[in-house]
N, C-alpha and C positions, 0 to 999 in steps of 0.2 A: 614825339616819342611817347609810346604807351607807358603808363604807370610812372610818369615823371614825379608825381606827388610822392610815391613810395620812395623813390631814389632820394628826393629832397629830404624826406622825413628822416632817413638814416644818415645822409651825408652832411646836412647842415649843422647838426650839433657836433659832429666829428670835426668838421672844418673850423667851426667857431671855437671849440674848446681845445683844439690841437691834440686830439687823442694820440697816444703813442703808436708808432708803426708796429705792425705785426711781423715778427721775425719769421724766417723760413722754418726754424725749428718748431715754432708754435703753429704755423700755418699748415705745414704738410703732415699733419696728423689726421688720419682717417679712421673710421670705425669706432670702437668702444672708447678709445682714449681721447676722442675729439671733443672739443668744447664748442658748442653752437654759437658762442659769443665771439669766437676767434675767426674772423673773416676780414677780408680787405675791402673796406668801403670804396676804395678807389676803383674796384672792379665793377661796381654796380652799373654804371652807365654802359659798359661793354657787353653785358650779359645778353644772351639770346633767349627769348622765351621759347621753351619747348612744349608748353602746354598753355591752356587758357587758365584763368583763375577759377578754382573750384574748391569749395569747402575751406576757404581761407588759406589756400596754398597755391603756389605756382612753381613749376619746374623750370629750371634755367640751365643754360650751358655757358661755360666760361672759356672764351677763346684765348684768354691771356694765360691760362695754365693748361699745358698739354702734356700728355704722356710721351714716352719715347716712340710710341707707334702713332702719334698724332691725334689721339683721342682727347677731347676737351673735358675738363673737369665739369661735374654736374652739381647743381645745388637744388636742394629741396627747401624752399623758402616759404615757411608757414607762420601764421600768427601764434602758434603754440610753441615756437622756438623763440629764444631771445635774439636770434640772429638767423643763421642758415646752417643746415646740415649738409655737408659737402661730401662728394664721392669722387674717386679717381676718374670715373667715366660714367657715361650715360648707362652703359650696361650694368655697372655695379649698382647704380641707383635703382634701376628697374628691378634687378634681382632682389634687392632689399625691400623695396615697396611691395613686390609680389609676395614675398615671405610674410610681410606684415598683414597683407590682405588675407592670406591663407590662415594665419593665426587668428585674426578677427572672425573669419568665417567659422572656423572650428570652435572658437569660444562661444559664438552665438548659437551654434547647433549642439553644443554640449559634448563635443568630441574630446 
């Protein structure tokens, strides 16, 4: 399995210290109200890599959380988060990342 070291780094302390489970009320918050430290460690081994690692981030898909139309939850897992930023779908994640890209581009060009 690729990136098993990352999975172990997150899950071993959680397993050792018996961190509390994340409730559905805490977990299923997306967007502005979401806390990047609220994610389920037990999902890490199931995640599908949707990108290569670049700029200390990897994009992941979670088959264990699906929408009513079958879309998988998506994770933006980067070193600048204390955990993962989660989205309801790959589409939602791509739209947000694209908006961030445009904001950075405009900021650099002085727009």
